[in-house]
C-alpha positions as CSV (number, residue, x, y, z in Angstrom):
1,M,0.0,0.0,0.0
2,Y,2.8,2.4,1.0
3,N,4.6,1.7,-2.4
4,K,1.5,2.2,-4.3
5,L,1.1,5.5,-2.6
6,L,4.7,6.6,-2.9
7,K,4.6,5.7,-6.8
8,E,1.4,8.0,-7.4
9,W,2.9,10.7,-5.5
10,I,5.9,10.6,-7.6
11,R,3.9,10.4,-10.7
12,F,1.6,13.6,-9.4
13,R,4.9,15.5,-8.7
14,H,6.1,15.1,-12.3
15,C,2.9,15.6,-14.1
16,D,2.4,19.1,-15.3
17,D,-1.4,18.3,-16.5
18,G,-3.6,21.1,-15.0
19,A,-0.8,23.0,-13.3
20,T,-2.0,26.1,-15.0
21,L,-5.7,25.7,-13.6
22,V,-4.2,25.1,-10.0
23,E,-2.4,28.5,-10.6
24,Y,-5.2,30.4,-11.8
25,G,-7.3,29.0,-8.8
26,V,-4.4,30.2,-6.3
27,A,-4.3,33.6,-8.0
28,L,-8.1,33.9,-7.9
29,G,-8.3,33.0,-4.2
30,L,-5.6,35.4,-3.4
31,A,-7.1,38.4,-5.4
32,I,-10.5,37.7,-3.6
33,A,-8.9,37.5,-0.2
34,L,-6.8,40.7,-0.8
35,G,-9.8,42.6,-2.4
36,A,-12.0,41.6,0.6
37,G,-9.4,42.6,3.2
38,A,-9.0,46.1,1.3
39,L,-12.9,46.6,1.2
40,A,-13.1,46.0,4.6
41,T,-10.4,48.2,5.8
42,L,-11.8,51.0,3.4
43,G,-15.3,50.5,4.8
44,T,-14.3,51.1,8.2
45,E,-12.4,54.1,7.2
46,V,-15.0,55.7,5.2
47,G,-17.6,54.8,7.7
48,G,-15.6,56.8,10.4
49,S,-15.1,59.7,8.1
50,M,-19.0,59.9,7.2
51,T,-19.7,59.7,11.1
52,A,-17.2,62.6,11.5
53,A,-18.8,64.6,8.7
54,G,-22.4,64.1,9.9
55,N,-21.2,65.1,13.4
56,A,-19.6,68.3,12.1
57,L,-22.8,69.5,10.4
58,P,-25.0,71.6,12.3
59,D,-28.2,70.5,13.9
């Protein structure tokens, strides 16, 4: 069983089929994570600015 798994692992490591798809998937996941982080940060900053602007307006 171990030898079969080892052979499959070696075959998998040397096989380049689908490598591009995996790379695109990783890049897409990274872009989504970075975009979500940026939006969360900007949303907090914009929310604070709007609150400050609203408080500065006369009643």
